[in-house]
N, C-alpha and C positions, 0 to 999 in steps of 0.2 A: 303220401297223404298230407293234406293241408288242413290244419286246424283253423277254423274260422271263428271270429268273435266280433261282437258288435263294437262300433266306435265308442258307445257309451261305456262298455266294460273296459276298453282300452284307456279311455280318459280317466275312469275311476282308478284303474291300476296305477296310471302315471301319477295321479294325485296322491294315492297312498304312498308311492315311492317318495314323492316330494315331501309328504308329511313326515315320513320316517327320517329323511335326511335333515329336515329342519329341526326335528326334535333333538337330534344329536349335534346340531351345529353349535359352535360356541356362542355364548351371549355377548352382547356388546361389551360388557365390562370385562369378560374373559379375553377379548381381543385387544384390550388395552385402551378402551375408550370409556368415558363416564356417561351413561345414558342421561343423567340429570344435568350434564353440562350444557350451557346454551350453545346454539349453533354459532360457528365462527362468523364474525362480522365481515362484510365484504371489504376488500382492500380499498383503502382511501387513496385516491390518486395523489401522487406527489405534487407539491407545489412546483411551479415552473422553475427550472434550473436546479432543483434539489435532486440529489441522488444521481446526478450526471457528472461527467468529468470534462466539461468544456470541449465536447467533441465537435468536429467539423473543421473544414479548411477555411482560411481567410480570417477576417476579424469577426469575433463573436461579442456582441454587446446588445443589451435590451434597454434602451434609454426610455425614460419617462419624462413627464413635464419638467422643465427646468434643468435637464441633464446637460452638463458641459460636453462639448465635442471631444471625442477621443483624439489625443494628439497624434500627429503623423510622425512615425519613427521608422528608422531604416532597418531595424533588427529583423533577422529572418524569423524569429519567434519571440513572443513575450506574453506575460500574464500579470494581471493585477488581482489580488485577493485580500479579503479581510482575514487577518491571521487568527482572530478569535473565533469567529463562526465557521471559517473555512469557505465562505461564499466567494466564488470567482466572479468578479465584477466585470471583467473584460479580458479578452485573450486574442492572440493571433497565432494560428497554426500551433496551438499549445502542445500537441502531441507529435510534432515533427521530430524525428530522431536526429540529434546533432551531437557532435563531440562536446563534452561538458567542460574540459580543462579542469582547473583546480576547484571549481564549484562542486565537483564530486567529493571533495574532502568533507563537505557537510554530511554526506552519507557515511563516510569513513568515521567521522566523529560520533554520529548517532550510534554506530555499531560498536565502537571500541571504548568510548568514554565509560560506559557502565562496568566494563570488565577490569579496569586498571585503577587502583587507588591513587589519588592525586599526589599523595606524599611518598609513594613508593620510589625507591632510588634504584638506578640502573647504570651500570658501567658499560659503555658501548664497546662492542667487539667489531673488528674491521669487517667481518663477514656480513654484518647487518647493514653496511653501507654499500654493498655490492649491488649492481644492477640498476642504479639510479640513472635515468635517461640523460643523455647529453643535452645541455642547455637548461636543465631543470633549475627551478628556483630553490635556493638553499638557505637555511638559517645559520649553518656553520657547525653542525654537530661533529664532534671530533672523536676519533678512536681513543679509547683509554680514559676519557673523562666520564665523570659520574653526574647524572642528571636526575632530577625528580621527574615524575610523569607530568606534573604541572608545567615544568620548564619546557618539556617537549610539546605539550599542547599549545603553549604560547608560540613556539616555533612554527606549528602548523597553522594557527589562525592568523598570526600577525605577518609572518614572513612567507607563508605558503610553502614552508620547507619540505621538499620531498625527502630530504635526509631524515627529518624528524618523523615523517610518516613511516618510513622504512623501519626505523628503530621501534616505534610503537607497534607496528605490525608484527615484528619479530617477537616482541613481548606478548603478543596476543595469539601466538601459535604459528606465525609465519605468514608470508605473503599470500600463499594459496588458500590457507584456511581463512584468512581475513577476507579475501575476495569472495569466497563462498558465503561467508556470514553477511557480507554486504549485500549480496544478491538476495539472500533470505530476508534481510531487513527491508530491502526495497519492496519485496512482494508483500511483506506484512503491513507495510504502510500504504499499500494500494498503488505503488508506483510501478506500472507495467511497461513503461517505455525504456527503462534503464537496463543496460547490460554492462556489467562491471568486468573489466579485464585487468586493471591495475588500481590499487587503492589510492594512489596519489593523483589520478586523473590524467596522467601523461598519455599523449596520443598513441592509440593502438587501433589498428583496423577492426571495426566492429564494436568498439567501446562507445556507447551513446547514452544520452539521457534526453530529457525534453524540458521545455519551460514549465510544463505542468508538474512533472516529477520533482524538479529542483525546487519549485515552490512548496511541494509537500515536505521535502527535507528541511527547507528553511523554517516552515511553520512548526514542524516537530521539534526542531532545534531550539526555537524560542521558548518552548515549554519545558526544556531541560535547563535547570539553573546553571550548571557548569558550562554547557554549550553557550548559553546566553551571555554569561560573564566573559568568556574568552573572546567571543566574536565581537563584543562591544569594547574591548580593550584597545585604546589607540596606541599606547607605547608601553614598553616593558624592558627589563634587562635580561640578557641571556648569558649563561655561564660560558666562560672562555678560559684559555690558558692565562693564568695570572689573576685576571679580574673580569667581571661581567662587562658586557658591552650593550649599548642600547639598540633596540629594534623597534620599528614602527609598522603599524598596520598598513597593508598595501591597498586597503579599501579607501580610495580618495574621498568618497562621500562622507566618510567618518572623520578623516584627519584634515581634509582641506589641502592635501599636498598637491604639488605640480599645477597650481593655479585653479584647481577644482574647488568651487565653493562648498564648504561642508553643508550637508542637508540638515535643517532643523529637526531635531527629534530622532535622528538616525540611531538605530540600535544594532547594527551589523547588516549582513551576515557573512558573505564570502564572495570574493571576486576571483577571476582566473583569466589566463591567456595561454594559448599555444598557437603555433603556426597553423595547425589544422582546425582548431576551434574558433580562432579569432578571440575577441574579448567576450567574456561571459560574466554575469553578475547575478547574485541573489542579494537583494537589499530589503531591509525592513525599517520602518519608522513608526513612531508613536506620536499622536497628536490628539489632544482633547479626549483622552481616555480610549482612543481607537488606534489599533495597530494594523498596518498594511504590510503585505509582503509582495514584492515584485520580482520578476525574473526577466532578464534581457539577454538574448543569445545572438551573437555575431552581428552587430551593426555593420552595415555595408558602406557607410560614409562617415566623414567627420574625424577620422584618425583614431588613435588608441584611447583617447579619453571620452569618446562619444558615448560609450556605454553608460557612463555616469550621468551624462546630460539626458539621455533617453530615459534612464531610470528616474531621474528627477521629474521629468515631465509626466511620467506615468504615476508617480506618487502624488504629485500635485492634482492630477486628474482624479485619482481615487479618493482623495480627501474631499475634493469638491463635488464628487458624484454621490456622496452619502445621501441616502433617501431618495435619489432620483433615478436609480437604475435597479433592474431586477437581475438577480444572479443568473449567470449562464452555466453554472456548474458548481461543484463543491470539491474542496481538497480532502474532505473527510473520506475515509475508506467506506465503500458501500456496506451497509449493515448485512450481516449474515441472515439469510432467510431460512427459518426452520424447515427441515425436511430436505434441504439441498446440501450436498457435500461442500465443505470449505475448499477454498482454493488450494491446490496441491503445493507443497513445499518442494525443495530441491530433491529431497529423498523422503519416501514414505516413512512415517513413524512406525516403530514396531508395536504390534498389537499387544495390549496388556490383558492377561486373563481376568475374567470377572464372573459374577454370578450368572447362571443361565437366564436368558431373556425369555421369560415365560410368556409374556404378551406376544412376542414375535412368534414363538413356537406354536401358540394357539391359533394364530392368524395365518401361518404359512401353510400352503396347500401341499407341500412336498415333505413334511415331516412324517416319520413312521407312524406316530400316534394318529395324525389326521388321516393318513391313508387307511388305517384300520377302522377309524370311525366312519369314513365315507363308505368303505366296503360293507361294514355292518349295516349301515343305513340302506344300502342297495339290496343286501340280502333280505333285510326285513321287508322291504317293499315288494321284493320278488315273491316272498312267501305269502304275503297278503294277496297279491295278484293271483297266485295259483289257487288259493282258497276261493276267490271270487269266480274264477273260471269253472271250477268244479261245481260250485253252486248253480251257476248258470246252465251247465250241462245237465244237471239233475232235473232242472225245471223244464228243459226242452224234451228230455227222454223219459221223465218220470210220469 
């Protein structure tokens, strides 16, 4: 037997069901929203070049009226940025992964400097000097001698000493732990091109960074007073057997060594060289209240000192381009957008217990309370529908 009823009655029943469900549905405030709050404003388009990371192959620059021509340099990759604002003024293959050599020590310093008090004293054990790659640059750390942490940092920044790096890494929990922390630090700074395998930057297959990431590290370092002081130190004394001996910063733009003219206003940061990386450099200079940071990776002509001359040309261009170019990117990490999960770290953080999320429970469609409410709404609607059908039947047969 088929029970028939009019579409009008069906529609009425469906409406009654809906009314019942709506009556039991949570209010906007119960779902975690304020009904009196104004609607969200539409997103404002970002200004050209902001919120980007100098993406794209080849040379990236947006010149305006009066802009000087970008110098021709032989480096495989380079970047010029304003260290204060983070604006990238020009770049060439800025995200190309390349071996960084000792410029990676900038990331090492950013990671370890905050962990070790400068006046702490440490007597070196011979195990801490194991595993240093052949041909490494050394400051002369000796087994059995006692150094302050500040001594060791001068060995890192001035002499690019891999021996000093190994001892500081041992004090920081070991080479492997320090490597992991360097990876986490790079991600926290928004440096996604960097893969760390050795804290000292010694060539290893797969260990890479980029002109962009190294500029991020250099800029961050300039905002750390200890980092900025060490990287700007031209000369110092280092402890030795009997008496200290002099060491000189290997950044020729800072010291003017080997016939390289010192750059006016230079304030650091770090140079490097390996057979795999070629010559690499992060350099920063201040002029007229403005600070620029440049990175130059692997010049292909001009010999071992060419990296300094190409950095000089890029610094000159950057100071001359002030007000005449539009940024092509930013060294600042992209801001976190509410409602999106943050970038994952190397290991997920353990969840901490907290109070029940009432707003979430009220809005979720699969909580037990919501299921009961929905079922109740459905049953109420069904009962009302049954009553309507019976009334209609009495009208037809009565």
